[in-house]
RODRENTI-923725 format. One record per residue: residue number from 1; residue in one letter; x, y, z of N, C-alpha, C in turn. Coordinates in steps of 0.1 Angstrom, whole numbers, plus 5000, padded with zeros to 4 digits. Atoms other than C-alpha are relative to their C-alpha. Layout:
// residues N
<r seq="NUM" type="a" n_u="X" n_v="Y" n_w="Z" ca_u="X" ca_v="Y" ca_w="Z" c_u="X" c_v="Y" c_w="Z"/>
...
***
This chain:
// residues 179
<r seq="1" type="m" n_u="5002" n_v="4986" n_w="5000" ca_u="4347" ca_v="3741" ca_w="8282" c_u="4989" c_v="5003" c_w="5011"/>
<r seq="2" type="r" n_u="5009" n_v="4996" n_w="4990" ca_u="4331" ca_v="3756" ca_w="8313" c_u="4994" c_v="5013" c_w="4997"/>
<r seq="3" type="v" n_u="5006" n_v="4988" n_w="5003" ca_u="4305" ca_v="3782" ca_w="8307" c_u="5000" c_v="5009" c_w="5013"/>
<r seq="4" type="p" n_u="4999" n_v="4992" n_w="4988" ca_u="4310" ca_v="3811" ca_w="8332" c_u="4986" c_v="5004" c_w="5005"/>
<r seq="5" type="k" n_u="5013" n_v="4998" n_w="4993" ca_u="4282" ca_v="3819" ca_w="8357" c_u="4997" c_v="5015" c_w="4999"/>
<r seq="6" type="l" n_u="5003" n_v="4986" n_w="5003" ca_u="4274" ca_v="3853" ca_w="8341" c_u="4987" c_v="5004" c_w="5007"/>
<r seq="7" type="n" n_u="5013" n_v="4997" n_w="4993" ca_u="4239" ca_v="3851" ca_w="8357" c_u="5003" c_v="5006" c_w="5014"/>
<r seq="8" type="l" n_u="4997" n_v="4995" n_w="4987" ca_u="4256" ca_v="3860" ca_w="8390" c_u="5003" c_v="5015" c_w="4999"/>
<r seq="9" type="a" n_u="4997" n_v="4986" n_w="5002" ca_u="4266" ca_v="3894" ca_w="8375" c_u="4987" c_v="5007" c_w="4995"/>
<r seq="10" type="a" n_u="5012" n_v="4994" n_w="5006" ca_u="4232" ca_v="3900" ca_w="8359" c_u="4990" c_v="5004" c_w="5011"/>
<r seq="11" type="g" n_u="5009" n_v="4995" n_w="4990" ca_u="4204" ca_v="3918" ca_w="8378" c_u="4987" c_v="4991" c_w="5000"/>
<r seq="12" type="n" n_u="5013" n_v="5007" n_w="4999" ca_u="4170" ca_v="3904" ca_w="8389" c_u="4989" c_v="5009" c_w="5004"/>
<r seq="13" type="d" n_u="5009" n_v="4990" n_w="4997" ca_u="4152" ca_v="3936" ca_w="8393" c_u="4990" c_v="5002" c_w="4989"/>
<r seq="14" type="k" n_u="5009" n_v="4999" n_w="5011" ca_u="4120" ca_v="3936" ca_w="8373" c_u="4997" c_v="5015" c_w="4995"/>
<r seq="15" type="l" n_u="5002" n_v="4986" n_w="5004" ca_u="4120" ca_v="3975" ca_w="8372" c_u="5011" c_v="5004" c_w="4991"/>
<r seq="16" type="r" n_u="4989" n_v="4998" n_w="5010" ca_u="4153" ca_v="3973" ca_w="8352" c_u="5002" c_v="4988" c_w="4992"/>
<r seq="17" type="p" n_u="5000" n_v="5013" n_w="5008" ca_u="4146" ca_v="3945" ca_w="8327" c_u="5012" c_v="4998" c_w="4992"/>
<r seq="18" type="a" n_u="4988" n_v="5002" n_w="5008" ca_u="4176" ca_v="3952" ca_w="8306" c_u="5012" c_v="4993" c_w="5008"/>
<r seq="19" type="l" n_u="4989" n_v="5006" n_w="4992" ca_u="4199" ca_v="3942" ca_w="8335" c_u="4997" c_v="4985" c_w="5004"/>
<r seq="20" type="q" n_u="5003" n_v="5014" n_w="4997" ca_u="4182" ca_v="3908" ca_w="8338" c_u="5006" c_v="4991" c_w="4989"/>
<r seq="21" type="y" n_u="4995" n_v="5008" n_w="5011" ca_u="4198" ca_v="3897" ca_w="8305" c_u="5015" c_v="5000" c_w="4999"/>
<r seq="22" type="i" n_u="4987" n_v="5001" n_w="5004" ca_u="4232" ca_v="3886" ca_w="8294" c_u="5000" c_v="5004" c_w="4985"/>
<r seq="23" type="y" n_u="5000" n_v="4995" n_w="5014" ca_u="4240" ca_v="3905" ca_w="8262" c_u="5012" c_v="4995" c_w="4993"/>
<r seq="24" type="v" n_u="4990" n_v="5006" n_w="5009" ca_u="4259" ca_v="3889" ca_w="8234" c_u="5000" c_v="5008" c_w="4987"/>
<r seq="25" type="n" n_u="4999" n_v="4993" n_w="5013" ca_u="4272" ca_v="3909" ca_w="8204" c_u="5012" c_v="4993" c_w="4992"/>
<r seq="26" type="k" n_u="4990" n_v="5006" n_w="5008" ca_u="4298" ca_v="3902" ca_w="8177" c_u="5014" c_v="4999" c_w="5007"/>
<r seq="27" type="e" n_u="4987" n_v="5000" n_w="4994" ca_u="4328" ca_v="3909" ca_w="8200" c_u="4999" c_v="4996" c_w="5015"/>
<r seq="28" type="h" n_u="5000" n_v="5002" n_w="4985" ca_u="4316" ca_v="3906" ca_w="8237" c_u="4988" c_v="4992" c_w="5005"/>
<r seq="29" type="i" n_u="5011" n_v="5006" n_w="4992" ca_u="4294" ca_v="3888" ca_w="8262" c_u="5001" c_v="5008" c_w="5013"/>
<r seq="30" type="t" n_u="5000" n_v="4992" n_w="4988" ca_u="4284" ca_v="3910" ca_w="8291" c_u="4988" c_v="4998" c_w="5009"/>
<r seq="31" type="a" n_u="5011" n_v="5000" n_w="4991" ca_u="4263" ca_v="3910" ca_w="8322" c_u="5002" c_v="5011" c_w="5011"/>
<r seq="32" type="t" n_u="4999" n_v="4990" n_w="4989" ca_u="4256" ca_v="3937" ca_w="8348" c_u="4987" c_v="5001" c_w="5008"/>
<r seq="33" type="n" n_u="5012" n_v="4997" n_w="4992" ca_u="4233" ca_v="3944" ca_w="8377" c_u="5000" c_v="5014" c_w="5005"/>
<r seq="34" type="g" n_u="4999" n_v="4986" n_w="4996" ca_u="4243" ca_v="3981" ca_w="8380" c_u="5010" c_v="5002" c_w="5010"/>
<r seq="35" type="h" n_u="4990" n_v="4999" n_w="4990" ca_u="4268" ca_v="3974" ca_w="8407" c_u="5013" c_v="4993" c_w="4996"/>
<r seq="36" type="i" n_u="4989" n_v="5006" n_w="5006" ca_u="4291" ca_v="3950" ca_w="8389" c_u="4998" c_v="4997" c_w="4986"/>
<r seq="37" type="l" n_u="5001" n_v="5003" n_w="5014" ca_u="4298" ca_v="3943" ca_w="8353" c_u="5011" c_v="4990" c_w="4996"/>
<r seq="38" type="i" n_u="4990" n_v="5010" n_w="5004" ca_u="4316" ca_v="3913" ca_w="8337" c_u="5000" c_v="5000" c_w="4984"/>
<r seq="39" type="l" n_u="4998" n_v="4999" n_w="5015" ca_u="4329" ca_v="3914" ca_w="8301" c_u="5009" c_v="4988" c_w="4995"/>
<r seq="40" type="h" n_u="4992" n_v="5011" n_w="5006" ca_u="4341" ca_v="3883" ca_w="8282" c_u="5001" c_v="5002" c_w="4985"/>
<r seq="41" type="n" n_u="5000" n_v="5000" n_w="5014" ca_u="4352" ca_v="3880" ca_w="8246" c_u="4990" c_v="4990" c_w="4995"/>
<r seq="42" type="r" n_u="5011" n_v="5008" n_w="5006" ca_u="4326" ca_v="3865" ca_w="8223" c_u="5005" c_v="4986" c_w="4997"/>
<r seq="43" type="s" n_u="4994" n_v="5013" n_w="5003" ca_u="4350" ca_v="3836" ca_w="8215" c_u="4997" c_v="4990" c_w="5011"/>
<r seq="44" type="l" n_u="5004" n_v="5009" n_w="4989" ca_u="4339" ca_v="3821" ca_w="8249" c_u="4988" c_v="4991" c_w="4996"/>
<r seq="45" type="l" n_u="5012" n_v="5008" n_w="5004" ca_u="4307" ca_v="3809" ca_w="8232" c_u="5002" c_v="4994" c_w="4986"/>
<r seq="46" type="d" n_u="4998" n_v="5006" n_w="5013" ca_u="4323" ca_v="3796" ca_w="8200" c_u="4995" c_v="4986" c_w="4999"/>
<r seq="47" type="f" n_u="5005" n_v="5014" n_w="5001" ca_u="4312" ca_v="3761" ca_w="8209" c_u="4985" c_v="5000" c_w="4997"/>
<r seq="48" type="i" n_u="5014" n_v="5000" n_w="5004" ca_u="4276" ca_v="3772" ca_w="8202" c_u="4999" c_v="5004" c_w="4986"/>
<r seq="49" type="v" n_u="5000" n_v="4998" n_w="5014" ca_u="4272" ca_v="3769" ca_w="8165" c_u="4987" c_v="5008" c_w="4996"/>
<r seq="50" type="d" n_u="5011" n_v="4992" n_w="5006" ca_u="4250" ca_v="3795" ca_w="8147" c_u="4993" c_v="5009" c_w="5011"/>
<r seq="51" type="l" n_u="5006" n_v="4991" n_w="4990" ca_u="4244" ca_v="3817" ca_w="8178" c_u="4999" c_v="5014" c_w="4993"/>
<r seq="52" type="p" n_u="5001" n_v="4988" n_w="5007" ca_u="4230" ca_v="3850" ca_w="8165" c_u="5011" c_v="5010" c_w="5003"/>
<r seq="53" type="s" n_u="4989" n_v="4991" n_w="4997" ca_u="4256" ca_v="3878" ca_w="8162" c_u="4997" c_v="5010" c_w="5011"/>
<r seq="54" type="e" n_u="5004" n_v="4992" n_w="4989" ca_u="4236" ca_v="3899" ca_w="8186" c_u="4987" c_v="4994" c_w="5006"/>
<r seq="55" type="c" n_u="5012" n_v="5006" n_w="4993" ca_u="4212" ca_v="3884" ca_w="8212" c_u="5000" c_v="5003" c_w="5015"/>
<r seq="56" type="f" n_u="5001" n_v="4998" n_w="4985" ca_u="4200" ca_v="3886" ca_w="8248" c_u="4995" c_v="4986" c_w="5006"/>
<r seq="57" type="i" n_u="5004" n_v="5012" n_w="4994" ca_u="4197" ca_v="3856" ca_w="8271" c_u="4997" c_v="5004" c_w="5015"/>
<r seq="58" type="l" n_u="5004" n_v="4997" n_w="4987" ca_u="4177" ca_v="3860" ca_w="8303" c_u="5009" c_v="4992" c_w="5011"/>
<r seq="59" type="n" n_u="4991" n_v="5006" n_w="4990" ca_u="4198" ca_v="3853" ca_w="8335" c_u="4995" c_v="4986" c_w="5004"/>
<r seq="60" type="t" n_u="5005" n_v="5013" n_w="4996" ca_u="4175" ca_v="3824" ca_w="8345" c_u="5002" c_v="4989" c_w="4989"/>
<r seq="61" type="e" n_u="4997" n_v="5009" n_w="5011" ca_u="4180" ca_v="3809" ca_w="8310" c_u="5015" c_v="4996" c_w="4999"/>
<r seq="62" type="w" n_u="4985" n_v="5002" n_w="5001" ca_u="4218" ca_v="3813" ca_w="8312" c_u="5004" c_v="4989" c_w="5010"/>
<r seq="63" type="v" n_u="4997" n_v="5010" n_w="4990" ca_u="4218" ca_v="3791" ca_w="8343" c_u="5000" c_v="4986" c_w="4993"/>
<r seq="64" type="k" n_u="5000" n_v="5013" n_w="5007" ca_u="4209" ca_v="3762" ca_w="8320" c_u="5012" c_v="4998" c_w="4992"/>
<r seq="65" type="l" n_u="4987" n_v="5001" n_w="5007" ca_u="4240" ca_v="3769" ca_w="8299" c_u="5011" c_v="4996" c_w="5009"/>
<r seq="66" type="t" n_u="4989" n_v="5003" n_w="4990" ca_u="4262" ca_v="3768" ca_w="8330" c_u="5000" c_v="4985" c_w="5004"/>
<r seq="67" type="k" n_u="5002" n_v="5014" n_w="4996" ca_u="4249" ca_v="3733" ca_w="8337" c_u="5002" c_v="4990" c_w="4988"/>
<r seq="68" type="s" n_u="5001" n_v="5009" n_w="5012" ca_u="4251" ca_v="3720" ca_w="8301" c_u="5013" c_v="4993" c_w="4997"/>
<r seq="69" type="f" n_u="4988" n_v="5008" n_w="5005" ca_u="4274" ca_v="3693" ca_w="8288" c_u="5002" c_v="5004" c_w="4986"/>
<r seq="70" type="k" n_u="4999" n_v="4997" n_w="5014" ca_u="4267" ca_v="3701" ca_w="8252" c_u="4989" c_v="5010" c_w="4996"/>
<r seq="71" type="t" n_u="5010" n_v="4990" n_w="5004" ca_u="4249" ca_v="3730" ca_w="8235" c_u="5001" c_v="5002" c_w="4985"/>
<r seq="72" type="a" n_u="5001" n_v="4998" n_w="5015" ca_u="4238" ca_v="3736" ca_w="8199" c_u="4987" c_v="5007" c_w="4997"/>
<r seq="73" type="i" n_u="5012" n_v="4993" n_w="5005" ca_u="4213" ca_v="3755" ca_w="8179" c_u="4993" c_v="4991" c_w="4990"/>
<r seq="74" type="y" n_u="5007" n_v="5008" n_w="5009" ca_u="4186" ca_v="3735" ca_w="8162" c_u="4987" c_v="5007" c_w="4996"/>
<r seq="75" type="d" n_u="5012" n_v="4993" n_w="5005" ca_u="4158" ca_v="3751" ca_w="8141" c_u="4999" c_v="5014" c_w="5007"/>
<r seq="76" type="s" n_u="4999" n_v="4986" n_w="4994" ca_u="4168" ca_v="3786" ca_w="8155" c_u="4997" c_v="4999" c_w="5015"/>
<r seq="77" type="k" n_u="5002" n_v="5001" n_w="4985" ca_u="4164" ca_v="3773" ca_w="8191" c_u="5013" c_v="4995" c_w="5006"/>
<r seq="78" type="l" n_u="4988" n_v="5005" n_w="4993" ca_u="4193" ca_v="3769" ca_w="8215" c_u="4996" c_v="4989" c_w="5009"/>
<r seq="79" type="e" n_u="5003" n_v="5011" n_w="4992" ca_u="4192" ca_v="3735" ca_w="8230" c_u="5012" c_v="4996" c_w="5008"/>
<r seq="80" type="a" n_u="4989" n_v="5004" n_w="4991" ca_u="4213" ca_v="3725" ca_w="8260" c_u="4998" c_v="4986" c_w="5005"/>
<r seq="81" type="i" n_u="5001" n_v="5013" n_w="4995" ca_u="4220" ca_v="3689" ca_w="8270" c_u="5006" c_v="5000" c_w="5014"/>
<r seq="82" type="i" n_u="4996" n_v="4998" n_w="4986" ca_u="4222" ca_v="3688" ca_w="8308" c_u="5000" c_v="4986" c_w="5008"/>
<r seq="83" type="l" n_u="5000" n_v="5012" n_w="4991" ca_u="4231" ca_v="3661" ca_w="8334" c_u="4996" c_v="5005" c_w="5013"/>
<r seq="84" type="e" n_u="5005" n_v="4996" n_w="4987" ca_u="4210" ca_v="3665" ca_w="8365" c_u="4996" c_v="4987" c_w="5007"/>
<r seq="85" type="n" n_u="5004" n_v="5012" n_w="4992" ca_u="4206" ca_v="3638" ca_w="8392" c_u="5003" c_v="4988" c_w="4992"/>
<r seq="86" type="k" n_u="4995" n_v="5011" n_w="5007" ca_u="4226" ca_v="3614" ca_w="8371" c_u="4991" c_v="4996" c_w="4988"/>
<r seq="87" type="r" n_u="5008" n_v="5002" n_w="5012" ca_u="4201" ca_v="3617" ca_w="8342" c_u="5002" c_v="5011" c_w="4990"/>
<r seq="88" type="w" n_u="4998" n_v="4991" n_w="5011" ca_u="4206" ca_v="3633" ca_w="8308" c_u="4986" c_v="5006" c_w="4996"/>
<r seq="89" type="s" n_u="5013" n_v="4994" n_w="5005" ca_u="4179" ca_v="3657" ca_w="8296" c_u="5004" c_v="5012" c_w="4991"/>
<r seq="90" type="k" n_u="4998" n_v="4989" n_w="5010" ca_u="4175" ca_v="3682" ca_w="8268" c_u="4991" c_v="5012" c_w="5005"/>
<r seq="91" type="t" n_u="5008" n_v="4989" n_w="4997" ca_u="4162" ca_v="3717" ca_w="8275" c_u="5003" c_v="5011" c_w="4990"/>
<r seq="92" type="l" n_u="4999" n_v="4988" n_w="5009" ca_u="4156" ca_v="3748" ca_w="8254" c_u="5004" c_v="5012" c_w="5008"/>
<r seq="93" type="v" n_u="4995" n_v="4987" n_w="4994" ca_u="4174" ca_v="3780" ca_w="8262" c_u="4995" c_v="5011" c_w="4991"/>
<r seq="94" type="k" n_u="5006" n_v="4990" n_w="5008" ca_u="4154" ca_v="3810" ca_w="8251" c_u="5010" c_v="5011" c_w="4997"/>
<r seq="95" type="v" n_u="4991" n_v="4990" n_w="5005" ca_u="4174" ca_v="3835" ca_w="8231" c_u="4992" c_v="5011" c_w="4993"/>
<r seq="96" type="k" n_u="5007" n_v="4989" n_w="5007" ca_u="4160" ca_v="3869" ca_w="8221" c_u="5010" c_v="5008" c_w="4991"/>
<r seq="97" type="t" n_u="4992" n_v="4992" n_w="5009" ca_u="4173" ca_v="3888" ca_w="8191" c_u="4995" c_v="5015" c_w="5000"/>
<r seq="98" type="e" n_u="5005" n_v="4987" n_w="4999" ca_u="4150" ca_v="3918" ca_w="8196" c_u="4993" c_v="5002" c_w="5013"/>
<r seq="99" type="v" n_u="5006" n_v="4997" n_w="4987" ca_u="4140" ca_v="3935" ca_w="8228" c_u="4995" c_v="5015" c_w="5000"/>
<r seq="100" type="k" n_u="5006" n_v="4987" n_w="4999" ca_u="4121" ca_v="3966" ca_w="8238" c_u="5007" c_v="5010" c_w="5009"/>
<r seq="101" type="f" n_u="4992" n_v="4991" n_w="4991" ca_u="4148" ca_v="3981" ca_w="8260" c_u="5014" c_v="5002" c_w="4994"/>
<r seq="102" type="k" n_u="4987" n_v="4997" n_w="5004" ca_u="4182" ca_v="3996" ca_w="8255" c_u="5010" c_v="4994" c_w="5011"/>
<r seq="103" type="y" n_u="4990" n_v="5006" n_w="4990" ca_u="4211" ca_v="3976" ca_w="8271" c_u="5010" c_v="5011" c_w="5003"/>
<r seq="104" type="p" n_u="4990" n_v="4989" n_w="4996" ca_u="4236" ca_v="3999" ca_w="8290" c_u="5013" c_v="4999" c_w="4991"/>
<r seq="105" type="n" n_u="4987" n_v="4999" n_w="5008" ca_u="4267" ca_v="4011" ca_w="8270" c_u="5011" c_v="4996" c_w="5009"/>
<r seq="106" type="f" n_u="4990" n_v="5005" n_w="4991" ca_u="4291" ca_v="3989" ca_w="8289" c_u="5014" c_v="5004" c_w="4997"/>
<r seq="107" type="l" n_u="4986" n_v="4996" n_w="5004" ca_u="4322" ca_v="3999" ca_w="8269" c_u="5003" c_v="5014" c_w="5005"/>
<r seq="108" type="s" n_u="4997" n_v="4987" n_w="4996" ca_u="4318" ca_v="4035" ca_w="8280" c_u="5004" c_v="5001" c_w="5015"/>
<r seq="109" type="v" n_u="4995" n_v="4999" n_w="4986" ca_u="4324" ca_v="4027" ca_w="8317" c_u="5012" c_v="4992" c_w="5002"/>
<r seq="110" type="m" n_u="4988" n_v="5008" n_w="4999" ca_u="4353" ca_v="4003" ca_w="8311" c_u="5012" c_v="5009" c_w="4995"/>
<r seq="111" type="k" n_u="4989" n_v="4990" n_w="5004" ca_u="4382" ca_v="4029" ca_w="8311" c_u="5013" c_v="4994" c_w="5004"/>
<r seq="112" type="e" n_u="4986" n_v="5004" n_w="4997" ca_u="4420" ca_v="4023" ca_w="8312" c_u="5008" c_v="5011" c_w="5005"/>
<r seq="113" type="n" n_u="4990" n_v="4990" n_w="4994" ca_u="4449" ca_v="4041" ca_w="8329" c_u="4993" c_v="5010" c_w="5009"/>
<r seq="114" type="l" n_u="5008" n_v="4992" n_w="4991" ca_u="4429" ca_v="4054" ca_w="8358" c_u="5009" c_v="5006" c_w="5012"/>
<r seq="115" type="k" n_u="4993" n_v="4993" n_w="4989" ca_u="4440" ca_v="4077" ca_w="8388" c_u="4998" c_v="4992" c_w="5013"/>
<r seq="116" type="p" n_u="5002" n_v="5007" n_w="4987" ca_u="4446" ca_v="4063" ca_w="8423" c_u="4991" c_v="5008" c_w="5009"/>
<r seq="117" type="v" n_u="5008" n_v="4993" n_w="4990" ca_u="4423" ca_v="4071" ca_w="8452" c_u="5006" c_v="4996" c_w="5014"/>
<r seq="118" type="e" n_u="4995" n_v="5002" n_w="4986" ca_u="4430" ca_v="4072" ca_w="8490" c_u="4992" c_v="4989" c_w="5007"/>
<r seq="119" type="i" n_u="5009" n_v="5010" n_w="4992" ca_u="4400" ca_v="4052" ca_w="8505" c_u="4990" c_v="4994" c_w="4990"/>
<r seq="120" type="i" n_u="5010" n_v="5006" n_w="5008" ca_u="4378" ca_v="4027" ca_w="8489" c_u="4993" c_v="4989" c_w="5009"/>
<r seq="121" type="k" n_u="5007" n_v="5010" n_w="4993" ca_u="4351" ca_v="4005" ca_w="8503" c_u="4992" c_v="4992" c_w="4989"/>
<r seq="122" type="l" n_u="5007" n_v="5009" n_w="5009" ca_u="4337" ca_v="3975" ca_w="8484" c_u="4992" c_v="4990" c_w="5007"/>
<r seq="123" type="d" n_u="5009" n_v="5010" n_w="4995" ca_u="4309" ca_v="3951" ca_w="8490" c_u="5007" c_v="4986" c_w="4997"/>
<r seq="124" type="p" n_u="4993" n_v="5013" n_w="5003" ca_u="4328" ca_v="3917" ca_w="8494" c_u="4991" c_v="4990" c_w="4992"/>
<r seq="125" type="k" n_u="5008" n_v="5009" n_w="5008" ca_u="4298" ca_v="3898" ca_w="8481" c_u="4999" c_v="5003" c_w="4986"/>
<r seq="126" type="l" n_u="5000" n_v="4996" n_w="5014" ca_u="4297" ca_v="3918" ca_w="8449" c_u="5014" c_v="4995" c_w="4993"/>
<r seq="127" type="l" n_u="4987" n_v="5005" n_w="5006" ca_u="4335" ca_v="3910" ca_w="8444" c_u="5000" c_v="4985" c_w="4998"/>
<r seq="128" type="l" n_u="5001" n_v="5015" n_w="5002" ca_u="4328" ca_v="3873" ca_w="8450" c_u="4991" c_v="4996" c_w="4988"/>
<r seq="129" type="d" n_u="5009" n_v="5003" n_w="5012" ca_u="4299" ca_v="3873" ca_w="8425" c_u="5007" c_v="5003" c_w="4987"/>
<r seq="130" type="l" n_u="4993" n_v="4996" n_w="5012" ca_u="4321" ca_v="3891" ca_w="8400" c_u="5010" c_v="4989" c_w="4997"/>
<r seq="131" type="s" n_u="4990" n_v="5010" n_w="5002" ca_u="4349" ca_v="3866" ca_w="8405" c_u="4994" c_v="4987" c_w="4995"/>
<r seq="132" type="q" n_u="5006" n_v="5013" n_w="5004" ca_u="4325" ca_v="3836" ca_w="8401" c_u="4994" c_v="5002" c_w="4986"/>
<r seq="133" type="a" n_u="5005" n_v="4997" n_w="5013" ca_u="4309" ca_v="3853" ca_w="8370" c_u="5012" c_v="4999" c_w="4989"/>
<r seq="134" type="a" n_u="4989" n_v="5001" n_w="5009" ca_u="4344" ca_v="3854" ca_w="8355" c_u="5004" c_v="4986" c_w="4997"/>
<r seq="135" type="s" n_u="4998" n_v="5015" n_w="5001" ca_u="4347" ca_v="3816" ca_w="8360" c_u="5015" c_v="4997" c_w="4996"/>
<r seq="136" type="i" n_u="4986" n_v="5002" n_w="5002" ca_u="4385" ca_v="3817" ca_w="8361" c_u="5005" c_v="4991" c_w="5011"/>
<r seq="137" type="e" n_u="4996" n_v="5009" n_w="4989" ca_u="4398" ca_v="3786" ca_w="8379" c_u="5013" c_v="5003" c_w="5006"/>
<r seq="138" type="k" n_u="4987" n_v="4998" n_w="4995" ca_u="4434" ca_v="3796" ca_w="8383" c_u="5003" c_v="5015" c_w="5004"/>
<r seq="139" type="t" n_u="4997" n_v="4986" n_w="4995" ca_u="4429" ca_v="3832" ca_w="8395" c_u="5005" c_v="5000" c_w="5014"/>
<r seq="140" type="t" n_u="4995" n_v="4999" n_w="4987" ca_u="4451" ca_v="3839" ca_w="8424" c_u="4999" c_v="5014" c_w="5006"/>
<r seq="141" type="k" n_u="5000" n_v="4986" n_w="4996" ca_u="4448" ca_v="3877" ca_w="8425" c_u="4991" c_v="5007" c_w="4991"/>
<r seq="142" type="v" n_u="5007" n_v="4991" n_w="5009" ca_u="4428" ca_v="3905" ca_w="8412" c_u="5007" c_v="5014" c_w="5000"/>
<r seq="143" type="e" n_u="4994" n_v="4987" n_w="5001" ca_u="4441" ca_v="3939" ca_w="8400" c_u="4988" c_v="5010" c_w="4999"/>
<r seq="144" type="l" n_u="5011" n_v="4990" n_w="5001" ca_u="4418" ca_v="3969" ca_w="8406" c_u="5006" c_v="5013" c_w="4995"/>
<r seq="145" type="q" n_u="4996" n_v="4986" n_w="5005" ca_u="4421" ca_v="4002" ca_w="8386" c_u="4988" c_v="5009" c_w="5002"/>
<r seq="146" type="f" n_u="5010" n_v="4990" n_w="4996" ca_u="4402" ca_v="4032" ca_w="8399" c_u="5000" c_v="5012" c_w="4990"/>
<r seq="147" type="s" n_u="5001" n_v="4989" n_w="5010" ca_u="4388" ca_v="4060" ca_w="8377" c_u="4997" c_v="5013" c_w="5008"/>
<r seq="148" type="g" n_u="5003" n_v="4988" n_w="4992" ca_u="4379" ca_v="4085" ca_w="8405" c_u="4989" c_v="4998" c_w="5010"/>
<r seq="149" type="i" n_u="5010" n_v="5001" n_w="4989" ca_u="4355" ca_v="4093" ca_w="8432" c_u="4986" c_v="4995" c_w="4994"/>
<r seq="150" type="n" n_u="5013" n_v="5007" n_w="5003" ca_u="4324" ca_v="4071" ca_w="8430" c_u="4998" c_v="4996" c_w="4986"/>
<r seq="151" type="k" n_u="5001" n_v="5005" n_w="5013" ca_u="4331" ca_v="4058" ca_w="8396" c_u="5004" c_v="4985" c_w="5000"/>
<r seq="152" type="g" n_u="4997" n_v="5015" n_w="5001" ca_u="4334" ca_v="4021" ca_w="8385" c_u="5015" c_v="4997" c_w="5001"/>
<r seq="153" type="i" n_u="4987" n_v="5004" n_w="4998" ca_u="4365" ca_v="4002" ca_w="8393" c_u="5002" c_v="4988" c_w="4991"/>
<r seq="154" type="n" n_u="4997" n_v="5012" n_w="5009" ca_u="4380" ca_v="3979" ca_w="8366" c_u="5007" c_v="4989" c_w="5008"/>
<r seq="155" type="v" n_u="4995" n_v="5012" n_w="4993" ca_u="4388" ca_v="3944" ca_w="8379" c_u="5006" c_v="4991" c_w="4989"/>
<r seq="156" type="y" n_u="4993" n_v="5009" n_w="5009" ca_u="4414" ca_v="3923" ca_w="8361" c_u="5003" c_v="4988" c_w="5008"/>
<r seq="157" type="f" n_u="4997" n_v="5013" n_w="4993" ca_u="4419" ca_v="3886" ca_w="8370" c_u="5014" c_v="4996" c_w="4996"/>
<r seq="158" type="l" n_u="4986" n_v="5003" n_w="5003" ca_u="4455" ca_v="3875" ca_w="8373" c_u="5003" c_v="4985" c_w="5004"/>
<r seq="159" type="t" n_u="4994" n_v="5012" n_w="4996" ca_u="4474" ca_v="3843" ca_w="8373" c_u="5012" c_v="5005" c_w="5009"/>
<r seq="160" type="i" n_u="4989" n_v="4995" n_w="4991" ca_u="4507" ca_v="3844" ca_w="8393" c_u="5007" c_v="5012" c_w="4994"/>
<r seq="161" type="h" n_u="4992" n_v="4989" n_w="5006" ca_u="4523" ca_v="3868" ca_w="8368" c_u="4992" c_v="5009" c_w="4991"/>
<r seq="162" type="n" n_u="5006" n_v="4992" n_w="5011" ca_u="4499" ca_v="3880" ca_w="8342" c_u="4985" c_v="5002" c_w="5001"/>
<r seq="163" type="r" n_u="5014" n_v="4999" n_w="5001" ca_u="4464" ca_v="3893" ca_w="8335" c_u="4995" c_v="4988" c_w="4992"/>
<r seq="164" type="i" n_u="5006" n_v="5010" n_w="5008" ca_u="4441" ca_v="3866" ca_w="8322" c_u="4993" c_v="5007" c_w="4988"/>
<r seq="165" type="p" n_u="5005" n_v="4993" n_w="5011" ca_u="4432" ca_v="3877" ca_w="8287" c_u="4985" c_v="4997" c_w="4998"/>
<r seq="166" type="n" n_u="5014" n_v="5002" n_w="5005" ca_u="4396" ca_v="3880" ca_w="8273" c_u="4989" c_v="5002" c_w="5011"/>
<r seq="167" type="v" n_u="5010" n_v="4998" n_w="4990" ca_u="4379" ca_v="3887" ca_w="8306" c_u="5004" c_v="5012" c_w="5010"/>
<r seq="168" type="k" n_u="4998" n_v="4990" n_w="4990" ca_u="4376" ca_v="3918" ca_w="8328" c_u="4987" c_v="5004" c_w="5006"/>
<r seq="169" type="g" n_u="5012" n_v="4997" n_w="4994" ca_u="4351" ca_v="3931" ca_w="8352" c_u="5000" c_v="5015" c_w="5005"/>
<r seq="170" type="l" n_u="5001" n_v="4987" n_w="4994" ca_u="4338" ca_v="3963" ca_w="8368" c_u="4991" c_v="4999" c_w="5012"/>
<r seq="171" type="i" n_u="5008" n_v="5000" n_w="4988" ca_u="4325" ca_v="3969" ca_w="8403" c_u="4999" c_v="5014" c_w="5005"/>
<r seq="172" type="m" n_u="5003" n_v="4987" n_w="4995" ca_u="4309" ca_v="4000" ca_w="8418" c_u="5004" c_v="5000" c_w="5015"/>
<r seq="173" type="p" n_u="4996" n_v="4999" n_w="4986" ca_u="4324" ca_v="4012" ca_w="8451" c_u="4988" c_v="5004" c_w="5009"/>
<r seq="174" type="i" n_u="5010" n_v="4995" n_w="4991" ca_u="4304" ca_v="4019" ca_w="8482" c_u="5004" c_v="5014" c_w="5004"/>
<r seq="175" type="l" n_u="4995" n_v="4987" n_w="4996" ca_u="4326" ca_v="4049" ca_w="8490" c_u="5015" c_v="5002" c_w="4995"/>
<r seq="176" type="t" n_u="4986" n_v="4997" n_w="5003" ca_u="4358" ca_v="4065" ca_w="8476" c_u="5003" c_v="5015" c_w="5004"/>
<r seq="177" type="n" n_u="4995" n_v="4986" n_w="4997" ca_u="4379" ca_v="4096" ca_w="8486" c_u="5012" c_v="5003" c_w="4992"/>
<r seq="178" type="n" n_u="4988" n_v="4996" n_w="5007" ca_u="4405" ca_v="4115" ca_w="8466" c_u="5012" c_v="5000" c_w="5009"/>
<r seq="179" type="l" n_u="4987" n_v="4999" n_w="4993" ca_u="4442" ca_v="4115" ca_w="8475" c_u="5002" c_v="5015" c_w="5004"/>
***
């Protein structure tokens, strides 16, 4: 099981601390930097036994999970076993269950059945970061759904014929114009 690089979609701006965290709740795992948003089903982390039903993992801590071979919770602490430089090591991954900030309402911006637009400009680096945060190995295409002028664009990852279930993203455009 490969852990997706959600840290690539999380922010690193100390003025917006909520965006520095990957948010895990009973149904979803999400990360956003304000320009892109990635949303996975919670089942992605089923291999971590006893993970709290709602928690926050700092993006720099999440990196440890992406490198881990095995992860488990011991004594209420998340422990990752990592192979680095041909040596095995154990590291603790800090998980917070209470924070002093409010995480963005990510479900309110993920809309379905959206209207087409005439012109759109995207930052290709953001699209690449979003794709890597999705961690889908067999993605050959993406499907974009637009909601209107200067609103978020839903990004669905596709195999040859179908959307890949359980993961979708959102990217903010640089510019859009109506038809």
